[in-house]
N, C-alpha and C positions, 0 to 999 in steps of 0.2 A: 468795634467787636472789643468787648471786656476780654478782661484777660483771662476769666474763668473760663468764657466760650470758647476762647482761643485754645486754650489749654486740652479743652475737651476735645477739639479739633483736631489738635497735631498729635494727640494719642489715639484718637481714631487710626488717623492714618496711618501712623506707624505701626497700629497694630494690622492693620490692611497688607500695609507691605511686607510685614515680616511673614505673612501668610504666604503672599507672591513669592518670597524667597527662600521658602522651604527648599531642601534638596531634590533634585528631578527624581532622585532614586527613592525617595520616602515610601512610594508603595511598594517596590522591590525590597525595602527594608523588613516592611509589616507583613508581607505576603510569603507563603500562603497561611491562612489562619485556621484554615479546616481541609478536607481530603480534597484533590484534584481529580477530575474526571477524565481518562484518556479513552476516545470513542476508536474502537476499531470497526472501520466500515464492511465488515465481514461476518458471517457467523462463527460461532466457536468451533473449534476443532481445525481449522485450517491453518495456513503457515503464517498468516497475518495476524491473527490469534494469539498463537505462538509467540510471535515476534512482541508483540504489545504487553503480553503479560511476563516476557524475559526483561522487557525494559521498564515495566511499571514498577519492579520491587527495588531494583537500585536507584532508580530516578526516586521515588520516595523516600528512601533511606537519605539520601542528598537534599532532600527539599526539608524533610523534617516532618512531612506528612504522607500518608496515605495516598496512592496514585492507583484509582479505583478503574479498572477495564469495563468498559460499555460496548457491548457486541450491538450494532445495529446494523445488520446486514441488510442486502435488497438493492435492485436494480444496477447490478455490475458494480457495488461500491458507491454510486452517488448518493443512494439514501442516506447512509452515515456520514457521508462528506455534507450534506447539505443543511443536517442537523448541527454539525461544528460548526458551517459556516455562519449559521443563525444564530448561534451561541451567545452568550452576554461575553464581551471582550474584557474579563474581568481577569484572566490568567487561571480561573477554576475548571475552564475546558478546554482540552488539546485534541488532537486530532492524528491517529496514524494515516499520513497520506500518501496516496500513490498517485502514478502518472492517470490511473482510472479517475483520483480526486481534480486532478487537473484537465479533464476534459479530454482522454481518450474514448471514452464511452461511446456505445453504440448512438444515442442520442445525438442530435447536432447541440452544439455550445449554447445556442438560443433556447432550446427546448429545455435546459437544466433550470432549477429552481434557484439558482446561484450564478454568480460569473466565476469560473474557476481560477479566473487569473487576477482578478482582485478581489477574492473573498476571504485571502488569510494572510497572516503574518508568518513568515516562513521563520521557522526555529533552525531546523538542523537535519542535513541527510543522513541517515542511519547505515542503510544494507542494499544490497542486491540480491535477490533470490533466483531459483531457477524451477523450472516447472518439467515434469517427466512426462512423456507418452505411455499410458500404461494401457493393457486389453486383458480382458477374463481370459484364463486358462482353455477356454472351449473354441476361442479365437482361431481359426486353422492358418496361425503366421506367427513363425518363429523368431521374426526378425523385422524391422521398420519397412524393407524392401517388399518383402511377400506382403505385408499388411497393404501396403499401397496397390501392389497387382490385384490382391484379395476385393481391396473397395473399388478399384478400377471395373472389378468385373460384375459388380453387384451395386451398381449407383442407385442412390435413394435406400437401399437395405440395410445399412448400417447405422447405429446411434452414438455420437459421441456427447461425453458430459462436461460440465465446466461449472466452476462457482459462480457464474453469473453472465447475463447478458452484457456485453459491451467490454467485460472484465481482459486483462491481457491474454487467457487462454483462450477466449472465444476469438479475439483477434487474430491470435498467433494461429488455431486453427483453420479460420475462414481464409486466410491468405495462404496457407498451406493447401487447401483444397483448389484454390485457384490455379496456383502453380504445379500443381502434381496432376490436374486433371480429375480429381475424385469427388463425389458429391455425398455427404454424409448430412444425416438429421441430427439437429442441434438440440439438446435436453438441459435448459439450465436450472442451477439449486442454488436455494439460499446460501449454501456454506458447501465447503468441500466435503465436510464430513457426511453431509447426506448423499453428495455425489458417490464417494468412498463406497457406503453400505449398498447403493443400489448397481454398480459395478462388481463387487465383490459378490453379490446376490445372483449375479449372472443378468440382470435386467436392462443394464446397457453394455454395449461390447468394447466402448473405447472411453479413455479420458485424458485430459491435461490437465495436470494438478500439481500442488508443489511434491518437490522429493522426500520430505522428510514426512508430509502427511502418509505417505504409502510405501515408505522404504520397508518397515517392518513386513508388510503385505507380501511386498514382492521376494524379501527373503524366503517369507514361510511360504513360498507358493500360490498364495490366494490370488496374485496379480503377475504380469509378464511385461516387465519394462523394455520397451523398444527402441527407443530414444529420448535424450534429454534434451527439451525444448532450448537449446542454448548453442551459440555458435562454438563453444569448446565443453568436455566432459568435467565433472564434478565429482569431488573428492568423497562424498556420502554414496554414490555409484559409479567408480570408476572404471568398470566392466561395462556400462552402459554406451554405446555412442553417440556423438550429438549429432543433432540435424544439421549442423555445420560440415558434417563429415561427409554429408550426400550432397553438398552443394545449396541447402536451403538456409544457411545461417543468418539471411538476409533478412527474412520474414520472421524470424522470432523477436517477440516482445517480451524483455527480460522485466519482471516487476523489480522496481526500484521504492524503495521505503523510507518515509523522513517524520518528524514530527513539525505541525503547523499548529498555530493557534487562529482563531479568530481575529480578521482586519481589526484594528485599534486597539489590540490589547497593551498596553503599556509598554514601550519599547524597553524600559528597565526590568519587567518581567521576561520579555522576550529575550532580552541578552540574556539574564540569570537563567533561564531555561536552556539556552543555546550553550551554557559553559558546562553545565550539569549533565546535559544529551551527550555532549562530546566527551565528557569525564567517563562516563558510563560506556560509551560505543568502544573506548581505548582501553577498557580494563580488562585484563586476560580473560578472567570470568565469563563478561558476555561473550565475548570474540569465542570462546569455547562452545557456548551454548548457541550461537550462532551456527557453527560449524555442525553441531548436531542436527540440524535441521535443514541443511542444505544452503545456508545464506552466508552470503561474502560480506563480511563488515566493512564498509567502504570508508576512506578515509574523509573524515567528516567536513562538508563547507556548510554555511552559516548563513542565517538572515538574507539578504538581499542576493548574494550568490547562488544560495541554495534555490530560492525561489523562481530566479532566471532560469536555472538548470532544468527543473521541473517545466517550467513553462516551453523551453525549446524542446524537452523529451517529447512533451504531449503533441506539440503541433507537429514536430517530426514525424509522429506516429499517426496522426490523424492525416496527414498527407499521403503517407503509406498505405493507410487504410482507405483511404477515397480514391487512390490510383487504382486499389483492387475490386472496387465496388462496395464496400462493404458498408460504407458511410457516405452522405453527400457533403460536398466541401463547402 
């Protein structure tokens, strides 16, 4: 080999080695270069939508790019969750995930269009919410006990709404029916806003929905709040008793929310996102807005720890639901 060919070979090898030895966080350093999409797997107007919008603005400010909320409601949260799972793993698509996203939905996991335990790169846990049992004022029940007695006296005559089949409200209500011996007809909606419109108009007698979504309606007398679907009371409706006070706290499926990215997203980008989501979560402004919608900001856990938490929670509630006869194991 002559000297000229040897020089070309050495230069080529050193050039390739230089590319290979580039810092692993190069992707994170140049990201993001355009707006980031945040999928909310529920329709506009609900509590998850509010959380997504409250999170999007300060997160975008930290990233230096706009974070755009994309509502993809349907199928108890799994439609938007599937879209998030199938998105390119480039850091430009995120998902507001709940335990519905991780597989607590009505359908068995094998029937979902994605594997809920392997589809995501977990970023950070954000908040826990609370639902409330509300009825139209025409319902002749002044409190939760009276409503249960009324429903027992009229099996199959009363209807309840939720924001989707397999969601936390649906699962909670189905288990509540089995525990109390009542029978009601489930009317699912694609969004909390649509459900609220029908119960306010009197089309539906009862609904389980996010506290903030109906707080103004309750205060204005358009709806009557009977019980918080939680083990304890919440600050947004301190005078409303919790289901736990009636010995039914074990059937409550509290909505828990976090941010995830499609599996395969560069770990440097996931780590950057985790730092920024945690910073937003800990800010007084964000926590005040969470309190306004009846949510409790949680001390954030990130990465694999967050992923394990969501998987354990969803498995636990699938087991509870299966034992109640709601879904097959």
